[in-house]
C-alpha positions in Angstrom: -5.5 3.0 -9.3 -2.1 2.3 -10.9 0.5 5.1 -10.5 4.0 5.2 -11.9 6.6 5.8 -9.1 10.3 6.5 -9.0 12.9 4.6 -6.8 12.7 7.1 -4.0 8.9 6.6 -3.7 9.4 2.9 -3.9 11.9 2.9 -1.1 9.5 5.0 1.1 6.6 2.7 0.4 8.6 -0.4 1.2 9.9 1.1 4.4 6.2 1.9 5.3 5.3 -1.8 4.8 4.2 -2.0 1.1 4.1 -5.4 -0.5 6.2 -5.9 -3.7 4.8 -8.1 -6.4 6.8 -9.2 -9.4 4.4 -10.1 -12.2 6.8 -11.7 -14.7 6.7 -15.5 -15.1 8.0 -17.5 -12.2 11.1 -18.6 -14.1 12.1 -14.9 -14.5 11.4 -14.2 -10.9 13.8 -17.0 -9.9 16.5 -15.4 -12.0 16.3 -12.0 -10.4 13.8 -9.9 -8.4 13.8 -7.1 -5.8 14.5 -8.1 -2.2 11.3 -9.0 -0.4 9.2 -9.3 -3.6 6.8 -12.1 -4.1 6.0 -13.8 -7.4 2.5 -13.6 -8.8 2.7 -14.0 -12.5 0.4 -11.5 -14.3 -1.8 -14.3 -15.7 -2.4 -15.6 -12.2 -3.0 -12.3 -10.4 -6.8 -12.7 -10.3 -6.5 -16.2 -8.7 -3.5 -15.7 -6.3 -3.6 -12.0 -5.1 -6.4 -12.4 -2.5 -4.7 -15.3 -0.7 -1.2 -13.9 -1.0 -1.5 -10.2 -0.2 -2.5 -8.5 3.0 -5.5 -6.2 2.4 -4.3 -3.6 5.0 -1.0 -2.9 3.2 -0.1 -1.0 0.1 0.9 -3.1 -3.0 3.6 -2.2 -5.5 3.3 -4.3 -8.7 6.3 -4.2 -11.0 7.7 -5.9 -14.1 11.4 -5.9 -14.6 11.3 -6.9 -18.2 13.9 -4.8 -20.0 13.5 -6.3 -23.5 
């Protein structure tokens, strides 16, 4: 279930081993992303998530689109 979190909660989740997923297009991921984040563009989540993410770890999905 999606939940909006703040920076402090993000830090604690990452410290506990959460996986960060940037869902903007790959070009935008290459320009800038959070340290340790992987790129799975939103249109490809269904196809790529299972092979790219560990099932036993939390997942934080984010979009840094500020426009």
